[in-house]
MOPAC internal coordinates of N, CA, C and O (Angstrom, degrees):
PM7 1SCF
backbone

  N    0.0000 0     0.00 0     0.00 0    0    0    0
  C    1.5478 1     0.00 0     0.00 0    1    0    0
  C    1.4742 1   105.04 1     0.00 0    2    1    0
  O    1.2310 1   123.07 1   -35.04 1    3    2    1
  N    1.4433 1   111.72 1   144.96 1    3    2    1
  C    1.4103 1   120.41 1  -176.34 1    5    3    2
  C    1.5974 1   109.07 1   -92.64 1    6    5    3
  O    1.2310 1   122.73 1   -73.63 1    7    6    5
  N    1.4259 1   112.37 1   106.37 1    7    6    5
  C    1.4972 1   115.53 1  -176.69 1    9    7    6
  C    1.5392 1   112.52 1   -68.75 1   10    9    7
  O    1.2310 1   121.17 1   167.84 1   11   10    9
  N    1.2900 1   115.37 1   -12.16 1   11   10    9
  C    1.5321 1   119.12 1  -175.26 1   13   11   10
  C    1.6387 1    99.37 1   -77.55 1   14   13   11
  O    1.2310 1   118.69 1   142.45 1   15   14   13
  N    1.2374 1   120.11 1   -37.55 1   15   14   13
  C    1.4385 1   125.15 1   179.74 1   17   15   14
  C    1.5500 1   113.72 1   -74.26 1   18   17   15
  O    1.2310 1   120.22 1   147.26 1   19   18   17
  N    1.2791 1   117.18 1   -32.74 1   19   18   17
  C    1.4785 1   123.49 1  -178.93 1   21   19   18
  C    1.5941 1   109.91 1  -124.37 1   22   21   19
  O    1.2310 1   120.89 1  -112.39 1   23   22   21
  N    1.3593 1   115.91 1    67.61 1   23   22   21
  C    1.4759 1   118.90 1  -173.63 1   25   23   22
  C    1.4875 1   110.52 1   -73.85 1   26   25   23
  O    1.2310 1   114.31 1   165.76 1   27   26   25
  N    1.3199 1   128.38 1   -14.24 1   27   26   25
  C    1.4364 1   126.51 1  -172.73 1   29   27   26
  C    1.5105 1   107.69 1  -106.83 1   30   29   27
  O    1.2310 1   121.88 1   -47.50 1   31   30   29
  N    1.3490 1   114.01 1   132.50 1   31   30   29
  C    1.4118 1   122.43 1  -172.59 1   33   31   30
  C    1.5526 1   112.45 1  -134.62 1   34   33   31
  O    1.2310 1   120.20 1   -41.62 1   35   34   33
  N    1.3423 1   117.23 1   138.38 1   35   34   33
  C    1.4633 1   122.84 1   178.20 1   37   35   34
  C    1.5965 1   102.76 1  -136.93 1   38   37   35
  O    1.2310 1   121.99 1   -45.21 1   39   38   37
  N    1.3104 1   113.80 1   134.79 1   39   38   37
  C    1.4573 1   123.30 1   175.52 1   41   39   38
  C    1.5420 1   108.16 1  -104.69 1   42   41   39
  O    1.2310 1   123.07 1   -45.84 1   43   42   41
  N    1.3367 1   111.72 1   134.16 1   43   42   41
  C    1.4931 1   116.62 1   179.07 1   45   43   42
  C    1.5708 1   107.77 1  -129.05 1   46   45   43
  O    1.2310 1   119.85 1   -18.15 1   47   46   45
  N    1.2376 1   117.90 1   161.85 1   47   46   45
  C    1.5697 1   119.62 1   175.26 1   49   47   46
  C    1.4656 1   108.71 1   -75.07 1   50   49   47
  O    1.2310 1   121.59 1   -28.70 1   51   50   49
  N    1.2897 1   114.56 1   151.30 1   51   50   49
  C    1.5006 1   124.44 1  -174.65 1   53   51   50
  C    1.4870 1   108.93 1   -61.99 1   54   53   51
  O    1.2310 1   117.84 1   150.54 1   55   54   53
  N    1.3452 1   121.72 1   -29.46 1   55   54   53
  C    1.4133 1   119.30 1   179.50 1   57   55   54
  C    1.5164 1   119.16 1   -65.99 1   58   57   55
  O    1.2310 1   121.01 1   167.85 1   59   58   57
  N    1.3681 1   115.68 1   -12.15 1   59   58   57
  C    1.4971 1   123.20 1   178.47 1   61   59   58
  C    1.5490 1   109.85 1  -107.06 1   62   61   59
  O    1.2310 1   119.09 1   179.91 1   63   62   61
  N    1.2976 1   119.35 1    -0.09 1   63   62   61
  C    1.4590 1   125.84 1  -169.76 1   65   63   62
  C    1.5797 1   107.80 1   -59.93 1   66   65   63
  O    1.2310 1   118.46 1   126.21 1   67   66   65
  N    1.2366 1   120.55 1   -53.79 1   67   66   65
  C    1.5461 1   123.99 1  -170.90 1   69   67   66
  C    1.4809 1   109.15 1   -62.51 1   70   69   67
  O    1.2310 1   121.87 1   130.84 1   71   70   69
  N    1.3348 1   114.03 1   -49.16 1   71   70   69
  C    1.5181 1   118.08 1   178.31 1   73   71   70
  C    1.4449 1   109.08 1   -63.62 1   74   73   71
  O    1.2310 1   117.14 1   132.14 1   75   74   73
  N    1.2006 1   123.05 1   -47.86 1   75   74   73
  C    1.4988 1   123.61 1  -179.84 1   77   75   74
  C    1.4799 1   112.87 1   -59.33 1   78   77   75
  O    1.2310 1   120.30 1   138.51 1   79   78   77
  N    1.3753 1   117.03 1   -41.49 1   79   78   77
  C    1.4475 1   117.62 1  -179.67 1   81   79   78
  C    1.5474 1   110.04 1   -61.78 1   82   81   79
  O    1.2310 1   121.39 1   132.78 1   83   82   81
  N    1.3744 1   114.94 1   -47.22 1   83   82   81
  C    1.4172 1   119.40 1   179.45 1   85   83   82
  C    1.5396 1   113.33 1   -60.91 1   86   85   83
  O    1.2310 1   119.52 1   142.66 1   87   86   85
  N    1.3060 1   118.52 1   -37.34 1   87   86   85
  C    1.5023 1   124.53 1   171.69 1   89   87   86
  C    1.4559 1   113.74 1   -58.31 1   90   89   87
  O    1.2310 1   122.15 1   138.51 1   91   90   89
  N    1.3851 1   113.49 1   -41.49 1   91   90   89
  C    1.5178 1   115.49 1  -179.04 1   93   91   90
  C    1.5668 1   112.52 1   -70.96 1   94   93   91
  O    1.2310 1   123.65 1   143.33 1   95   94   93
  N    1.3647 1   110.60 1   -36.67 1   95   94   93
  C    1.5049 1   112.26 1   178.86 1   97   95   94
  C    1.5249 1   108.75 1   -66.22 1   98   97   95
  O    1.2310 1   118.40 1   143.45 1   99   98   97
  N    1.2813 1   120.66 1   -36.55 1   99   98   97
  C    1.4453 1   122.60 1  -178.18 1  101   99   98
  C    1.6258 1   106.74 1   -72.89 1  102  101   99
  O    1.2310 1   116.91 1   146.95 1  103  102  101
  N    1.2350 1   123.48 1   -33.05 1  103  102  101
  C    1.4295 1   121.83 1  -170.40 1  105  103  102
  C    1.5405 1   110.53 1  -101.90 1  106  105  103
  O    1.2310 1   118.95 1   152.24 1  107  106  105
  N    1.2274 1   119.60 1   -27.76 1  107  106  105
  C    1.4799 1   123.53 1  -176.05 1  109  107  106
  C    1.4901 1   118.47 1  -120.14 1  110  109  107
  O    1.2310 1   122.30 1   176.72 1  111  110  109
  N    1.3395 1   113.21 1    -3.28 1  111  110  109
  C    1.4457 1   123.59 1  -179.49 1  113  111  110
  C    1.4210 1   114.31 1    84.26 1  114  113  111
  O    1.2310 1   117.16 1    12.43 1  115  114  113
  N    1.3406 1   123.01 1  -167.57 1  115  114  113
  C    1.4369 1   125.00 1  -171.75 1  117  115  114
  C    1.5665 1   109.01 1   -69.45 1  118  117  115
  O    1.2310 1   122.37 1   -35.75 1  119  118  117
  N    1.3127 1   113.06 1   144.25 1  119  118  117
  C    1.4834 1   117.95 1  -176.93 1  121  119  118
  C    1.5770 1   111.42 1   -74.06 1  122  121  119
  O    1.2310 1   121.98 1   -26.40 1  123  122  121
  N    1.3357 1   113.82 1   153.60 1  123  122  121
  C    1.4526 1   120.84 1   175.49 1  125  123  122
  C    1.4899 1   111.51 1   -61.94 1  126  125  123
  O    1.2310 1   120.50 1   -40.90 1  127  126  125
  N    1.3443 1   116.65 1   139.10 1  127  126  125
  C    1.4201 1   121.78 1   174.71 1  129  127  126
  C    1.5136 1   111.56 1  -139.63 1  130  129  127
  O    1.2310 1   120.93 1   -42.92 1  131  130  129
  N    1.2580 1   115.82 1   137.08 1  131  130  129
  C    1.5556 1   118.62 1  -176.49 1  133  131  130
  C    1.4684 1   112.12 1   -56.75 1  134  133  131
  O    1.2310 1   120.33 1   146.15 1  135  134  133
  N    1.3580 1   116.98 1   -33.85 1  135  134  133
  C    1.5082 1   122.36 1   175.96 1  137  135  134
  C    1.5389 1   105.40 1  -118.18 1  138  137  135
  O    1.2310 1   121.67 1   -68.78 1  139  138  137
  N    1.3133 1   114.41 1   111.22 1  139  138  137
  C    1.4994 1   115.56 1   173.09 1  141  139  138
  C    1.5443 1   108.04 1   128.84 1  142  141  139
  O    1.2310 1   123.15 1    98.39 1  143  142  141
  N    1.3386 1   111.56 1   -81.61 1  143  142  141
  C    1.4795 1   117.00 1  -169.08 1  145  143  142
  C    1.5709 1   109.22 1  -110.35 1  146  145  143
  O    1.2310 1   119.62 1   -88.27 1  147  146  145
  N    1.2740 1   118.34 1    91.73 1  147  146  145
  C    1.4464 1   123.33 1  -176.40 1  149  147  146
  C    1.5116 1   109.71 1   -85.40 1  150  149  147
  O    1.2310 1   119.58 1   166.10 1  151  150  149
  N    1.3242 1   118.40 1   -13.90 1  151  150  149
  C    1.3487 1   124.95 1  -178.01 1  153  151  150
  C    1.5350 1   121.05 1   -92.65 1  154  153  151
  O    1.2310 1   120.49 1  -173.77 1  155  154  153
  N    1.2866 1   116.67 1     6.23 1  155  154  153
  C    1.4091 1   129.17 1  -177.34 1  157  155  154
  C    1.5343 1   109.58 1   -61.65 1  158  157  155
  O    1.2310 1   120.77 1   -34.87 1  159  158  157
  N    1.3547 1   116.13 1   145.13 1  159  158  157
  C    1.4952 1   119.88 1   176.86 1  161  159  158
  C    1.5191 1   115.27 1   -94.27 1  162  161  159
  O    1.2310 1   120.91 1   180.00 1  163  162  161
  N    1.3872 1   115.86 1     0.00 1  163  162  161
  C    1.4370 1   120.84 1  -174.50 1  165  163  162
  C    1.5733 1   110.33 1  -155.03 1  166  165  163
  O    1.2310 1   121.03 1   -19.92 1  167  166  165
  N    1.2378 1   115.64 1   160.08 1  167  166  165
  C    1.4679 1   118.66 1   174.02 1  169  167  166
  C    1.4322 1   111.96 1  -157.82 1  170  169  167
  O    1.2310 1   115.11 1   -19.54 1  171  170  169
  N    1.3082 1   126.87 1   160.46 1  171  170  169
  C    1.4336 1   129.12 1   174.23 1  173  171  170
  C    1.4840 1   115.31 1  -137.41 1  174  173  171
  O    1.2310 1   119.59 1   -24.11 1  175  174  173
  N    1.3475 1   118.39 1   155.89 1  175  174  173
  C    1.3362 1   124.94 1  -177.75 1  177  175  174
  C    1.6004 1   107.78 1  -148.24 1  178  177  175
  O    1.2310 1   121.05 1   -25.73 1  179  178  177
  N    1.3301 1   115.60 1   154.27 1  179  178  177
  C    1.3827 1   123.20 1   174.33 1  181  179  178
  C    1.5469 1   109.01 1   -67.10 1  182  181  179
  O    1.2310 1   118.88 1   -41.92 1  183  182  181
  N    1.2830 1   119.74 1   138.08 1  183  182  181
  C    1.5023 1   120.08 1  -177.20 1  185  183  182
  C    1.5347 1   109.73 1   -73.29 1  186  185  183
  O    1.2310 1   119.37 1   166.26 1  187  186  185
  N    1.2477 1   118.82 1   -13.74 1  187  186  185
  C    1.5128 1   120.84 1   176.31 1  189  187  186
  C    1.5705 1   111.69 1    72.60 1  190  189  187
  O    1.2310 1   121.90 1    25.21 1  191  190  189
  N    1.2398 1   113.97 1  -154.79 1  191  190  189
  C    1.5002 1   122.05 1  -170.41 1  193  191  190
  C    1.5979 1   106.60 1   -74.65 1  194  193  191
  O    1.2310 1   118.97 1   151.92 1  195  194  193
  N    1.2781 1   119.58 1   -28.08 1  195  194  193
  C    1.4673 1   116.47 1  -177.67 1  197  195  194
  C    1.5133 1   116.16 1   -65.90 1  198  197  195
  O    1.2310 1   121.10 1   151.30 1  199  198  197
  N    1.3001 1   115.51 1   -28.70 1  199  198  197
  C    1.4849 1   122.95 1   174.18 1  201  199  198
  C    1.5074 1   110.13 1  -141.94 1  202  201  199
  O    1.2310 1   119.71 1  -110.25 1  203  202  201
  N    1.3217 1   118.16 1    69.75 1  203  202  201
  C    1.3747 1   122.00 1  -174.38 1  205  203  202
  C    1.5703 1   113.15 1   -59.46 1  206  205  203
  O    1.2310 1   121.95 1   -45.64 1  207  206  205
  N    1.4565 1   113.87 1   134.36 1  207  206  205
  C    1.3770 1   116.03 1   179.41 1  209  207  206
  C    1.4836 1   116.07 1    96.11 1  210  209  207
  O    1.2310 1   121.49 1  -160.04 1  211  210  209
  N    1.3310 1   114.75 1    19.96 1  211  210  209
  C    1.5174 1   120.96 1  -177.31 1  213  211  210
  C    1.4488 1   111.52 1  -141.77 1  214  213  211
  O    1.2310 1   121.98 1   -10.26 1  215  214  213
  N    1.3544 1   113.82 1   169.74 1  215  214  213
  C    1.4511 1   121.17 1   176.31 1  217  215  214
  C    1.6120 1   105.09 1  -136.97 1  218  217  215
  O    1.2310 1   123.94 1   -41.07 1  219  218  217
  N    1.3562 1   110.05 1   138.93 1  219  218  217
  C    1.4544 1   116.97 1   178.05 1  221  219  218
  C    1.5330 1   109.54 1   -96.70 1  222  221  219
  O    1.2310 1   120.26 1   -56.35 1  223  222  221
  N    1.3232 1   117.11 1   123.65 1  223  222  221
  C    1.5252 1   117.85 1   175.90 1  225  223  222
  C    1.5435 1   105.95 1  -104.56 1  226  225  223
  O    1.2310 1   119.56 1   -49.89 1  227  226  225
  N    1.2979 1   118.45 1   130.11 1  227  226  225
  C    1.4694 1   121.98 1  -177.60 1  229  227  226
  C    1.5618 1   103.68 1  -116.79 1  230  229  227
  O    1.2310 1   123.95 1   -35.35 1  231  230  229
  N    1.3009 1   110.03 1   144.65 1  231  230  229
  C    1.5549 1   120.19 1  -175.49 1  233  231  230
  C    1.4710 1   110.22 1  -129.64 1  234  233  231
  O    1.2310 1   119.58 1   -34.70 1  235  234  233
  N    1.2631 1   118.41 1   145.30 1  235  234  233
  C    1.4660 1   126.49 1   176.45 1  237  235  234
  C    1.5472 1   108.51 1   -79.66 1  238  237  235
  O    1.2310 1   122.42 1   144.91 1  239  238  237
  N    1.3628 1   112.97 1   -35.09 1  239  238  237
  C    1.4547 1   115.69 1  -174.57 1  241  239  238
  C    1.5481 1   111.32 1  -114.88 1  242  241  239
  O    1.2310 1   120.88 1   -42.36 1  243  242  241
  N    1.3300 1   115.92 1   137.64 1  243  242  241
  C    1.4518 1   119.66 1   178.91 1  245  243  242
  C    1.5031 1   112.51 1   -58.00 1  246  245  243
  O    1.2310 1   120.33 1   142.26 1  247  246  245
  N    1.3346 1   116.97 1   -37.74 1  247  246  245
  C    1.4465 1   121.42 1  -176.35 1  249  247  246
  C    1.5870 1   109.67 1   -62.47 1  250  249  247
  O    1.2310 1   121.52 1   138.23 1  251  250  249
  N    1.3285 1   114.69 1   -41.77 1  251  250  249
  C    1.4990 1   117.44 1   180.00 1  253  251  250
  C    1.5340 1   109.96 1   -68.00 1  254  253  251
  O    1.2310 1   121.15 1   145.53 1  255  254  253
  N    1.3762 1   115.40 1   -34.47 1  255  254  253
  C    1.4603 1   114.13 1   175.41 1  257  255  254
  C    1.4723 1   115.10 1   -68.49 1  258  257  255
  O    1.2310 1   120.64 1   146.01 1  259  258  257
  N    1.3386 1   116.37 1   -33.99 1  259  258  257
  C    1.5392 1   118.07 1   174.29 1  261  259  258
  C    1.4749 1   113.86 1   -67.53 1  262  261  259
  O    1.2310 1   119.80 1   137.99 1  263  262  261
  N    1.3045 1   117.99 1   -42.01 1  263  262  261
  C    1.4717 1   119.54 1   174.17 1  265  263  262
  C    1.4464 1   114.06 1   -57.04 1  266  265  263
  O    1.2310 1   121.22 1   136.49 1  267  266  265
  N    1.3634 1   115.28 1   -43.51 1  267  266  265
  C    1.5121 1   122.11 1  -179.61 1  269  267  266
  C    1.4093 1   113.27 1   -62.97 1  270  269  267
  O    1.2310 1   121.88 1   135.91 1  271  270  269
  N    1.4490 1   114.01 1   -44.09 1  271  270  269
  C    1.3961 1   120.04 1  -178.67 1  273  271  270
  C    1.5629 1   114.55 1   -65.34 1  274  273  271
  O    1.2310 1   121.34 1   139.34 1  275  274  273
  N    1.3230 1   115.03 1   -40.66 1  275  274  273
  C    1.4527 1   120.18 1   175.06 1  277  275  274
  C    1.5057 1   113.73 1   -61.58 1  278  277  275
  O    1.2310 1   120.84 1   143.44 1  279  278  277
  N    1.2570 1   116.00 1   -36.56 1  279  278  277
  C    1.5437 1   121.02 1   175.06 1  281  279  278
  C    1.4559 1   118.56 1   -73.03 1  282  281  279
  O    1.2310 1   121.74 1   134.30 1  283  282  281
  N    1.4457 1   114.28 1   -45.70 1  283  282  281
  C    1.4775 1   119.95 1  -165.89 1  285  283  282
  C    1.4758 1   116.28 1  -110.17 1  286  285  283
  O    1.2310 1   116.65 1   175.98 1  287  286  285
  N    1.3330 1   123.98 1    -4.02 1  287  286  285
  C    1.4280 1   122.00 1  -176.92 1  289  287  286
  C    1.5255 1   112.73 1  -111.98 1  290  289  287
  O    1.2310 1   120.02 1  -163.86 1  291  290  289
  N    1.2544 1   117.56 1    16.14 1  291  290  289
  C    1.5839 1   119.48 1  -174.70 1  293  291  290
  C    1.5339 1   104.69 1   -93.14 1  294  293  291
  O    1.2310 1   120.10 1   180.00 1  295  294  293

């Protein structure tokens, strides 16, 4: 993933992942994918072993990251 393109990151607990992903699709459109949708404004990945039980959401725009944070990190 190109971190220059998605410089804004928010980590949420895995229990909120499916709802948060659906919310992002509704508000920001389809997520970025290495194969298929290179124009997406956001993407997400499992945090893996370094922070088990979470998902990293990356955003191209600070505004999108702020909206997401207000909704999903409280």
